PyMOL commands that place a pseudoatom at each C-alpha (Angstrom):
pseudoatom trace, name=CA, resn=UNK, resi=1, chain=A, elem=C, hetatm=0, pos=[0.245, 244.274, 86.251]
pseudoatom trace, name=CA, resn=UNK, resi=2, chain=A, elem=C, hetatm=0, pos=[1.904, 240.963, 87.148]
pseudoatom trace, name=CA, resn=UNK, resi=3, chain=A, elem=C, hetatm=0, pos=[4.729, 240.992, 89.676]
pseudoatom trace, name=CA, resn=UNK, resi=4, chain=A, elem=C, hetatm=0, pos=[7.429, 238.359, 89.768]
pseudoatom trace, name=CA, resn=UNK, resi=5, chain=A, elem=C, hetatm=0, pos=[7.603, 237.893, 93.518]
pseudoatom trace, name=CA, resn=UNK, resi=6, chain=A, elem=C, hetatm=0, pos=[10.860, 235.975, 93.384]
pseudoatom trace, name=CA, resn=UNK, resi=7, chain=A, elem=C, hetatm=0, pos=[12.482, 239.004, 91.761]
pseudoatom trace, name=CA, resn=UNK, resi=8, chain=A, elem=C, hetatm=0, pos=[10.991, 241.344, 94.345]
pseudoatom trace, name=CA, resn=UNK, resi=9, chain=A, elem=C, hetatm=0, pos=[13.306, 243.833, 95.994]
pseudoatom trace, name=CA, resn=UNK, resi=10, chain=A, elem=C, hetatm=0, pos=[11.407, 243.416, 99.240]
pseudoatom trace, name=CA, resn=UNK, resi=11, chain=A, elem=C, hetatm=0, pos=[13.066, 240.467, 100.983]
pseudoatom trace, name=CA, resn=UNK, resi=12, chain=A, elem=C, hetatm=0, pos=[10.446, 240.578, 103.755]
pseudoatom trace, name=CA, resn=UNK, resi=13, chain=A, elem=C, hetatm=0, pos=[7.967, 238.913, 101.411]
pseudoatom trace, name=CA, resn=UNK, resi=14, chain=A, elem=C, hetatm=0, pos=[10.332, 236.022, 100.725]
pseudoatom trace, name=CA, resn=UNK, resi=15, chain=A, elem=C, hetatm=0, pos=[11.015, 235.675, 104.446]
pseudoatom trace, name=CA, resn=UNK, resi=16, chain=A, elem=C, hetatm=0, pos=[7.269, 235.504, 105.089]
pseudoatom trace, name=CA, resn=UNK, resi=17, chain=A, elem=C, hetatm=0, pos=[6.776, 232.836, 102.404]
pseudoatom trace, name=CA, resn=UNK, resi=18, chain=A, elem=C, hetatm=0, pos=[9.617, 230.800, 103.918]
pseudoatom trace, name=CA, resn=UNK, resi=19, chain=A, elem=C, hetatm=0, pos=[7.883, 230.982, 107.275]
pseudoatom trace, name=CA, resn=UNK, resi=20, chain=A, elem=C, hetatm=0, pos=[4.526, 229.878, 105.868]
pseudoatom trace, name=CA, resn=UNK, resi=21, chain=A, elem=C, hetatm=0, pos=[5.883, 226.970, 103.869]
pseudoatom trace, name=CA, resn=UNK, resi=22, chain=A, elem=C, hetatm=0, pos=[8.007, 225.304, 106.546]
pseudoatom trace, name=CA, resn=UNK, resi=23, chain=A, elem=C, hetatm=0, pos=[8.259, 227.243, 109.807]
pseudoatom trace, name=CA, resn=UNK, resi=24, chain=A, elem=C, hetatm=0, pos=[10.693, 224.813, 111.439]
pseudoatom trace, name=CA, resn=UNK, resi=25, chain=A, elem=C, hetatm=0, pos=[12.984, 224.814, 108.392]
pseudoatom trace, name=CA, resn=UNK, resi=26, chain=A, elem=C, hetatm=0, pos=[12.707, 228.587, 108.051]
pseudoatom trace, name=CA, resn=UNK, resi=27, chain=A, elem=C, hetatm=0, pos=[13.956, 229.185, 111.566]
pseudoatom trace, name=CA, resn=UNK, resi=28, chain=A, elem=C, hetatm=0, pos=[16.731, 226.623, 111.185]
pseudoatom trace, name=CA, resn=UNK, resi=29, chain=A, elem=C, hetatm=0, pos=[17.944, 228.644, 108.159]
pseudoatom trace, name=CA, resn=UNK, resi=30, chain=A, elem=C, hetatm=0, pos=[17.975, 231.806, 110.215]
pseudoatom trace, name=CA, resn=UNK, resi=31, chain=A, elem=C, hetatm=0, pos=[19.656, 230.185, 113.202]
pseudoatom trace, name=CA, resn=UNK, resi=32, chain=A, elem=C, hetatm=0, pos=[22.553, 228.933, 111.073]
pseudoatom trace, name=CA, resn=UNK, resi=33, chain=A, elem=C, hetatm=0, pos=[23.374, 232.599, 110.451]
pseudoatom trace, name=CA, resn=UNK, resi=34, chain=A, elem=C, hetatm=0, pos=[25.494, 231.676, 107.476]
pseudoatom trace, name=CA, resn=UNK, resi=35, chain=A, elem=C, hetatm=0, pos=[25.048, 233.471, 104.184]
pseudoatom trace, name=CA, resn=UNK, resi=36, chain=A, elem=C, hetatm=0, pos=[25.780, 231.805, 100.852]
pseudoatom trace, name=CA, resn=UNK, resi=37, chain=A, elem=C, hetatm=0, pos=[28.558, 234.284, 100.035]
pseudoatom trace, name=CA, resn=UNK, resi=38, chain=A, elem=C, hetatm=0, pos=[30.296, 233.380, 103.309]
pseudoatom trace, name=CA, resn=UNK, resi=39, chain=A, elem=C, hetatm=0, pos=[29.904, 229.637, 102.772]
pseudoatom trace, name=CA, resn=UNK, resi=40, chain=A, elem=C, hetatm=0, pos=[31.034, 229.833, 99.132]
pseudoatom trace, name=CA, resn=UNK, resi=41, chain=A, elem=C, hetatm=0, pos=[33.762, 232.341, 100.046]
pseudoatom trace, name=CA, resn=UNK, resi=42, chain=A, elem=C, hetatm=0, pos=[32.730, 234.909, 97.461]
pseudoatom trace, name=CA, resn=UNK, resi=43, chain=A, elem=C, hetatm=0, pos=[34.912, 237.960, 97.595]
pseudoatom trace, name=CA, resn=UNK, resi=44, chain=A, elem=C, hetatm=0, pos=[33.784, 241.563, 97.312]
pseudoatom trace, name=CA, resn=UNK, resi=45, chain=A, elem=C, hetatm=0, pos=[34.431, 241.412, 93.570]
pseudoatom trace, name=CA, resn=UNK, resi=46, chain=A, elem=C, hetatm=0, pos=[31.740, 238.715, 93.234]
pseudoatom trace, name=CA, resn=UNK, resi=47, chain=A, elem=C, hetatm=0, pos=[29.182, 239.972, 95.765]
pseudoatom trace, name=CA, resn=UNK, resi=48, chain=A, elem=C, hetatm=0, pos=[28.895, 243.573, 94.568]
pseudoatom trace, name=CA, resn=UNK, resi=49, chain=A, elem=C, hetatm=0, pos=[26.727, 242.584, 91.579]
pseudoatom trace, name=CA, resn=UNK, resi=50, chain=A, elem=C, hetatm=0, pos=[24.859, 239.675, 93.143]
pseudoatom trace, name=CA, resn=UNK, resi=51, chain=A, elem=C, hetatm=0, pos=[21.151, 240.283, 93.860]
pseudoatom trace, name=CA, resn=UNK, resi=52, chain=A, elem=C, hetatm=0, pos=[21.326, 237.872, 96.793]
pseudoatom trace, name=CA, resn=UNK, resi=53, chain=A, elem=C, hetatm=0, pos=[23.962, 240.020, 98.470]
pseudoatom trace, name=CA, resn=UNK, resi=54, chain=A, elem=C, hetatm=0, pos=[22.182, 243.257, 97.601]
pseudoatom trace, name=CA, resn=UNK, resi=55, chain=A, elem=C, hetatm=0, pos=[18.866, 241.936, 99.016]
pseudoatom trace, name=CA, resn=UNK, resi=56, chain=A, elem=C, hetatm=0, pos=[20.550, 240.255, 102.019]
pseudoatom trace, name=CA, resn=UNK, resi=57, chain=A, elem=C, hetatm=0, pos=[18.929, 236.919, 101.102]
pseudoatom trace, name=CA, resn=UNK, resi=58, chain=A, elem=C, hetatm=0, pos=[22.022, 234.761, 101.555]
pseudoatom trace, name=CA, resn=UNK, resi=59, chain=A, elem=C, hetatm=0, pos=[20.252, 232.164, 103.653]
pseudoatom trace, name=CA, resn=UNK, resi=60, chain=A, elem=C, hetatm=0, pos=[17.730, 231.367, 100.861]
pseudoatom trace, name=CA, resn=UNK, resi=61, chain=A, elem=C, hetatm=0, pos=[19.644, 232.312, 97.718]
pseudoatom trace, name=CA, resn=UNK, resi=62, chain=A, elem=C, hetatm=0, pos=[17.905, 229.707, 95.559]
pseudoatom trace, name=CA, resn=UNK, resi=63, chain=A, elem=C, hetatm=0, pos=[14.724, 231.815, 95.710]
pseudoatom trace, name=CA, resn=UNK, resi=64, chain=A, elem=C, hetatm=0, pos=[16.371, 234.867, 94.151]
pseudoatom trace, name=CA, resn=UNK, resi=65, chain=A, elem=C, hetatm=0, pos=[16.600, 235.227, 90.376]
pseudoatom trace, name=CA, resn=UNK, resi=66, chain=A, elem=C, hetatm=0, pos=[19.860, 236.299, 88.785]
pseudoatom trace, name=CA, resn=UNK, resi=67, chain=A, elem=C, hetatm=0, pos=[22.256, 235.047, 91.445]
pseudoatom trace, name=CA, resn=UNK, resi=68, chain=A, elem=C, hetatm=0, pos=[25.951, 235.176, 90.592]
pseudoatom trace, name=CA, resn=UNK, resi=69, chain=A, elem=C, hetatm=0, pos=[26.727, 231.484, 91.159]
pseudoatom trace, name=CA, resn=UNK, resi=70, chain=A, elem=C, hetatm=0, pos=[30.120, 230.375, 89.893]
pseudoatom trace, name=CA, resn=UNK, resi=71, chain=A, elem=C, hetatm=0, pos=[30.797, 233.918, 88.712]
pseudoatom trace, name=CA, resn=UNK, resi=72, chain=A, elem=C, hetatm=0, pos=[28.006, 234.112, 86.156]
pseudoatom trace, name=CA, resn=UNK, resi=73, chain=A, elem=C, hetatm=0, pos=[24.381, 235.280, 86.384]
pseudoatom trace, name=CA, resn=UNK, resi=74, chain=A, elem=C, hetatm=0, pos=[21.799, 232.553, 86.817]
pseudoatom trace, name=CA, resn=UNK, resi=75, chain=A, elem=C, hetatm=0, pos=[18.161, 232.531, 85.710]
pseudoatom trace, name=CA, resn=UNK, resi=76, chain=A, elem=C, hetatm=0, pos=[14.892, 232.441, 87.578]
pseudoatom trace, name=CA, resn=UNK, resi=77, chain=A, elem=C, hetatm=0, pos=[14.086, 230.039, 90.398]
pseudoatom trace, name=CA, resn=UNK, resi=78, chain=A, elem=C, hetatm=0, pos=[12.665, 227.478, 87.975]
pseudoatom trace, name=CA, resn=UNK, resi=79, chain=A, elem=C, hetatm=0, pos=[15.582, 227.780, 85.557]
pseudoatom trace, name=CA, resn=UNK, resi=80, chain=A, elem=C, hetatm=0, pos=[18.289, 227.355, 88.177]
pseudoatom trace, name=CA, resn=UNK, resi=81, chain=A, elem=C, hetatm=0, pos=[16.739, 224.930, 90.671]
pseudoatom trace, name=CA, resn=UNK, resi=82, chain=A, elem=C, hetatm=0, pos=[18.523, 221.925, 89.160]
pseudoatom trace, name=CA, resn=UNK, resi=83, chain=A, elem=C, hetatm=0, pos=[21.884, 223.631, 89.681]
pseudoatom trace, name=CA, resn=UNK, resi=84, chain=A, elem=C, hetatm=0, pos=[20.859, 224.703, 93.176]
pseudoatom trace, name=CA, resn=UNK, resi=85, chain=A, elem=C, hetatm=0, pos=[20.049, 221.128, 94.160]
pseudoatom trace, name=CA, resn=UNK, resi=86, chain=A, elem=C, hetatm=0, pos=[23.661, 220.193, 93.340]
pseudoatom trace, name=CA, resn=UNK, resi=87, chain=A, elem=C, hetatm=0, pos=[25.065, 223.165, 95.279]
pseudoatom trace, name=CA, resn=UNK, resi=88, chain=A, elem=C, hetatm=0, pos=[26.961, 222.494, 98.523]
pseudoatom trace, name=CA, resn=UNK, resi=89, chain=A, elem=C, hetatm=0, pos=[25.380, 225.499, 100.239]
pseudoatom trace, name=CA, resn=UNK, resi=90, chain=A, elem=C, hetatm=0, pos=[21.827, 224.539, 99.218]
pseudoatom trace, name=CA, resn=UNK, resi=91, chain=A, elem=C, hetatm=0, pos=[22.326, 221.036, 100.594]
pseudoatom trace, name=CA, resn=UNK, resi=92, chain=A, elem=C, hetatm=0, pos=[23.920, 222.379, 103.776]
pseudoatom trace, name=CA, resn=UNK, resi=93, chain=A, elem=C, hetatm=0, pos=[20.911, 224.633, 104.377]
pseudoatom trace, name=CA, resn=UNK, resi=94, chain=A, elem=C, hetatm=0, pos=[18.443, 221.845, 103.618]
pseudoatom trace, name=CA, resn=UNK, resi=95, chain=A, elem=C, hetatm=0, pos=[19.985, 219.521, 106.260]
for i in range(1, 95): cmd.bond("trace and resi %d" % i, "trace and resi %d" % (i + 1))
show_as sticks, trace
zoom trace
């Protein structure tokens, strides 16, 4: 059985991958302590259905499929990466 790891409910795996890929960048994400829903000022009405909020992955939201960006569900990592690269939060976190 194949598992889509980017859709995984276990955020610890995604945290581990972030650490392996770029340890210095990973820790800079964590140290900023700013979640996407805070940066983008999403209200409770927008966060309650967002998988990023539910998985507490707000510091690496681009890795989570089905995010509620601009009030509508997004696709998988590959499908939405172009939009993510134009996102203010994504660029803030990549600084």
